[in-house]
C-alpha positions in Angstrom: 20.0 21.6 -13.6 18.9 22.7 -10.2 19.6 20.7 -7.0 15.8 20.1 -6.6 15.7 18.6 -10.1 18.6 16.4 -9.5 17.0 15.1 -6.3 13.8 14.3 -8.2 15.8 12.6 -11.0 17.7 10.5 -8.4 14.5 9.5 -6.7 13.0 8.4 -10.0 16.1 6.5 -11.1 15.6 4.3 -8.0 11.9 4.1 -8.5 12.0 0.8 -10.6 14.1 -0.9 -8.0 11.9 0.2 -5.0 8.7 -0.4 -7.0 9.8 -4.0 -7.8 10.6 -4.5 -4.1 7.3 -3.0 -2.9 5.1 -4.2 -5.8 6.7 -7.4 -7.0 3.7 -8.3 -9.1 4.0 -5.2 -11.3 4.5 -5.7 -15.0 7.2 -3.9 -17.0 4.4 -1.8 -18.6 2.9 -0.9 -15.2 6.4 0.2 -14.0 7.0 2.2 -17.2 3.6 3.9 -16.7 4.4 4.7 -13.1 7.7 6.3 -14.2 5.9 8.3 -16.8 3.5 9.5 -14.2 6.4 10.4 -12.0 8.1 12.4 -14.7 4.8 14.2 -15.3 4.5 15.0 -11.7 8.1 16.3 -11.6 7.3 18.6 -14.5 4.1 19.8 -12.9 6.0 20.6 -9.6 8.4 22.7 -11.7 5.5 24.9 -12.8 4.6 25.8 -9.2 5.8 29.3 -8.1 9.0 28.7 -6.0 8.2 31.7 -3.8 4.8 30.1 -2.9 6.6 26.9 -2.0 9.0 28.9 0.2 6.1 30.7 1.8 4.4 27.3 2.6 7.6 25.9 4.0 8.2 28.9 6.3 4.7 29.0 7.4 4.7 25.2 8.1 8.0 25.5 10.1 6.5 28.4 12.1 3.3 26.6 13.0 5.3 23.5 13.8 7.3 25.4 16.3 4.2 26.9 17.9 2.5 23.5 18.1 5.5 21.9 19.6 5.7 24.7 22.3 2.0 24.3 23.1 2.4 20.5 23.4 5.5 20.8 25.7 3.6 23.3 27.8 0.8 20.8 28.2 -1.7 22.8 26.2 -2.9 19.9 24.1 -6.3 21.3 23.2 -4.7 24.6 22.0 -2.1 22.7 20.0 -4.8 20.5 18.4 -6.9 23.6 17.6 -3.9 25.3 16.0 -3.0 22.2 14.0 -6.6 21.9 12.7 -6.8 25.6 11.8 -3.5 25.4 10.0 -4.7 22.2 8.1 -7.8 24.1 7.0 -5.7 27.0 5.9 -3.4 24.8 3.9 -6.5 23.0 2.4 -7.6 26.3 0.9 -4.2 27.5 -0.3 -3.8 27.6 -4.1 -0.2 26.3 -4.0 -1.4 23.3 -2.0 -4.1 22.6 -4.5 -1.5 22.8 -7.3 0.7 20.3 -5.4 -2.3 18.0 -4.9 -3.1 18.2 -8.6 0.5 17.4 -9.6 0.3 14.3 -7.4 -3.0 13.0 -8.6 -1.4 10.6 -11.1 0.6 9.1 -8.3 -2.2 9.0 -5.7 -2.3 5.2 -5.5 1.4 5.0 -4.6 1.5 7.8 -2.1 0.0 7.9 1.4 -3.3 9.8 1.8 -2.8 13.4 2.9 -5.7 15.0 4.6 -6.5 18.0 2.5 -10.3 18.0 2.4 -12.1 20.0 5.1 -14.6 17.2 5.7 -11.7 14.9 6.6 -11.1 16.9 9.8 -14.3 15.6 11.3 -13.9 12.0 10.1 -13.6 9.6 13.0 -10.3 8.2 11.8 -8.6 11.6 11.6 -10.5 13.5 14.3 -9.5 11.1 17.1 -5.8 11.7 16.5 -4.0 14.2 18.8 -1.2 16.3 17.4 0.8 16.2 20.6 1.0 12.5 20.5 3.4 12.8 17.5 5.7 15.1 19.4 
């Protein structure tokens, strides 16, 4: 069993405990359904090409370093533009679409991730400045 699989299994082992703490009004059946969805999601993640995941990770780290450097240099607008361009790039990436599809069953439990191009112009997301999180 890979290290990644062990991490997922450990996370899902604690899911009933954390779910009960967060969602105290969940029934046993709802918790079982949530765990089944989690296992399906884990299986789905296992189908995604590991090299694509590595590529996404490396690209994300590279862009993060560039954005951080721009923010530290006071180039907030350039940093914001780079972050938006990267987000749009990721929104059109097939591996990101596969990840999103894997997580659809857990969507109500996970925070919303901005992956739709129209979200970038939405007032709630467009008013945020990437440098404010650095």
